[in-house]
N, CA, C and O of each residue as an XYZ file, in Angstrom:
228
protein
N       0.844     -1.187      0.000
C       0.000      0.000      0.000
C       0.882      1.241      0.000
O       1.887      1.311      0.707
N       0.491      2.199     -0.795
C       1.202      3.464     -0.882
C       0.277      4.592     -0.450
O      -0.940      4.515     -0.622
N       0.862      5.633      0.110
C       0.116      6.847      0.425
C       0.557      7.917     -0.563
O       1.752      8.131     -0.768
N      -0.407      8.581     -1.169
C      -0.084      9.717     -2.013
C      -0.845     10.926     -1.476
O      -1.933     10.790     -0.916
N      -0.267     12.091     -1.652
C      -0.921     13.318     -1.221
C      -1.466     14.038     -2.439
O      -0.841     14.051     -3.500
N      -2.627     14.630     -2.278
C      -3.235     15.407     -3.341
C      -3.910     16.632     -2.726
O      -4.079     16.709     -1.509
N      -4.288     17.571     -3.559
C      -4.969     18.780     -3.101
C      -6.367     18.760     -3.698
O      -6.527     18.741     -4.918
N      -7.372     18.763     -2.841
C      -8.760     18.768     -3.282
C      -9.384     20.124     -3.021
O      -9.017     20.822     -2.076
N     -10.336     20.489     -3.873
C     -11.057     21.753     -3.724
C     -12.490     21.463     -3.299
O     -13.132     20.543     -3.807
N     -12.978     22.267     -2.357
C     -14.345     22.140     -1.849
C     -15.035     23.495     -1.911
O     -14.441     24.518     -1.574
N     -16.289     23.497     -2.342
C     -17.110     24.708     -2.347
C     -18.348     24.400     -1.524
O     -19.115     23.495     -1.853
N     -18.538     25.148     -0.464
C     -19.688     24.922      0.411
C     -19.651     23.554      1.069
O     -20.697     22.977      1.365
N     -18.448     23.029      1.303
C     -18.298     21.732      1.942
C     -18.450     20.547      0.999
O     -18.313     19.401      1.428
N     -18.732     20.799     -0.279
C     -18.891     19.713     -1.256
C     -17.667     19.648     -2.167
O     -17.119     20.672     -2.577
N     -17.256     18.420     -2.471
C     -16.090     18.190     -3.318
C     -16.307     18.785     -4.703
O     -17.340     18.552     -5.331
N     -15.331     19.553     -5.178
C     -15.399     20.141     -6.511
C     -14.487     19.386     -7.474
O     -14.943     18.893     -8.506
N     -13.194     19.295     -7.137
C     -12.255     18.609     -8.024
C     -10.945     18.327     -7.300
O     -10.680     18.857     -6.220
N     -10.142     17.486     -7.919
C      -8.773     17.227     -7.482
C      -7.913     18.267     -8.188
O      -7.675     18.160     -9.391
N      -7.451     19.264     -7.459
C      -6.739     20.396     -8.035
C      -5.424     19.955     -8.667
O      -5.051     20.457     -9.727
N      -4.734     19.043     -8.045
C      -3.464     18.560     -8.581
C      -3.675     17.894     -9.939
O      -2.917     18.151    -10.874
N      -4.685     17.050    -10.060
C      -4.958     16.377    -11.330
C      -5.400     17.370    -12.392
O      -5.011     17.244    -13.553
N      -6.210     18.358    -12.015
C      -6.641     19.384    -12.967
C      -5.451     20.193    -13.476
O      -5.387     20.530    -14.658
N      -4.515     20.502    -12.591
C      -3.317     21.237    -13.000
C      -2.505     20.415    -14.002
O      -2.032     20.948    -15.005
N      -2.346     19.132    -13.731
C      -1.615     18.261    -14.660
C      -2.337     18.156    -16.006
O      -1.694     18.195    -17.055
N      -3.653     18.025    -15.985
C      -4.436     17.912    -17.223
C      -4.361     19.171    -18.076
O      -4.395     19.096    -19.304
N      -4.260     20.333    -17.425
C      -4.246     21.608    -18.138
C      -2.844     22.190    -18.319
O      -2.685     23.328    -18.761
N      -1.829     21.391    -17.969
C      -0.436     21.806    -18.123
C      -0.150     23.134    -17.402
O       0.457     24.044    -17.967
N      -0.599     23.220    -16.150
C      -0.406     24.413    -15.318
C       0.310     24.018    -14.031
O       0.338     22.848    -13.649
N       0.883     25.011    -13.380
C       1.465     24.796    -12.063
C       0.321     24.757    -11.048
O      -0.741     25.336    -11.274
N       0.550     24.072     -9.935
C      -0.484     23.927     -8.909
C      -0.935     25.293     -8.384
O      -2.132     25.527     -8.220
N      -0.004     26.177     -8.124
C      -0.344     27.515     -7.627
C      -1.195     28.299     -8.607
O      -2.118     29.010     -8.208
N      -0.884     28.171     -9.904
C      -1.669     28.862    -10.928
C      -3.094     28.309    -10.990
O      -4.055     29.064    -11.140
N      -3.219     26.998    -10.875
C      -4.547     26.375    -10.919
C      -5.381     26.804     -9.714
O      -6.583     27.036     -9.841
N      -4.745     26.911     -8.546
C      -5.465     27.367     -7.355
C      -5.952     28.800     -7.539
O      -7.058     29.130     -7.110
N      -5.148     29.660     -8.169
C      -5.561     31.047     -8.431
C      -6.741     31.093     -9.395
O      -7.681     31.863     -9.199
N      -6.689     30.270    -10.431
C      -7.785     30.221    -11.412
C      -9.082     29.786    -10.742
O     -10.127     30.403    -10.946
N      -9.013     28.730     -9.947
C     -10.219     28.237     -9.262
C     -10.726     29.228     -8.225
O     -11.935     29.373     -8.046
N      -9.809     29.914     -7.538
C     -10.214     30.908     -6.538
C     -10.964     32.062     -7.184
O     -11.929     32.571     -6.614
N     -10.529     32.477     -8.367
C     -11.204     33.564     -9.075
C     -12.571     33.119     -9.587
O     -13.516     33.908     -9.616
N     -12.672     31.856     -9.990
C     -13.916     31.335    -10.560
C     -14.958     30.996     -9.498
O     -16.155     31.179     -9.718
N     -14.499     30.498     -8.336
C     -15.400     30.076     -7.258
C     -15.056     30.805     -5.964
O     -14.166     30.369     -5.234
N     -15.741     31.904     -5.668
C     -15.469     32.595     -4.400
C     -15.837     31.693     -3.217
O     -16.839     30.979     -3.267
N     -15.041     31.726     -2.171
C     -15.303     30.915     -0.992
C     -14.802     29.485     -1.118
O     -15.191     28.618     -0.336
N     -13.948     29.237     -2.092
C     -13.411     27.884     -2.288
C     -12.422     27.560     -1.174
O     -11.738     28.444     -0.659
N     -12.356     26.288     -0.813
C     -11.453     25.833      0.250
C     -10.581     24.716     -0.322
O     -11.079     23.815     -0.998
N      -9.283     24.781     -0.047
C      -8.346     23.766     -0.514
C      -7.870     22.938      0.672
O      -7.536     23.480      1.726
N      -7.841     21.617      0.490
C      -7.362     20.719      1.550
C      -6.348     19.742      0.969
O      -6.536     19.198     -0.119
N      -5.272     19.533      1.718
C      -4.297     18.514      1.351
C      -4.751     17.221      2.006
O      -4.950     17.169      3.220
N      -4.914     16.179      1.201
C      -5.418     14.908      1.709
C      -4.536     13.770      1.233
O      -3.869     13.873      0.204
N      -4.539     12.683      1.995
C      -3.793     11.487      1.630
C      -4.750     10.422      1.121
O      -5.855     10.259      1.639
N      -4.312      9.705      0.105
C      -5.079      8.581     -0.432
C      -4.216      7.335     -0.302
O      -2.993      7.392     -0.428
N      -4.868      6.217     -0.052
C      -4.169      4.933     -0.010
C      -4.320      4.278     -1.383
O      -5.431      4.142     -1.896
N      -3.210      3.880     -1.962
C      -3.189      3.222     -3.257
C      -2.580      1.845     -3.103
O      -1.533      1.688     -2.474
N      -3.229      0.850     -3.675
C      -2.657     -0.488     -3.644
C      -1.627     -0.629     -4.744
O      -1.793     -0.089     -5.837
N      -0.567     -1.352     -4.452
C       0.489     -1.590     -5.408
C      -0.026     -2.532     -6.503
O      -0.614     -3.574     -6.211
N       0.199     -2.155     -7.758
C      -0.203     -3.010     -8.874
C       0.696     -4.240     -8.917
O       1.904     -4.154     -8.695
N       0.099     -5.358     -9.200
C       0.864     -6.618     -9.225
C       1.298     -6.932    -10.634
O       1.951     -7.949    -10.866
C-alpha cells in the first residue's frame, strides 16, 4: 500500500475537483490552478489529503 498526497477543492463543503490532477491535465502549475479556481469560485477551500493506493501486481 502506498500513500499519495493530493490537493482537493471544496465549495460549500462539497467536493469540486482534485486540483493537482486538474493542473496536470491543463499543463499548469499547482499555484496557478489554485488562483484560477479561486477567481472562478469565491469561498473555495483547498485541503491537502492522503489517499491509499494499492500496489499493482
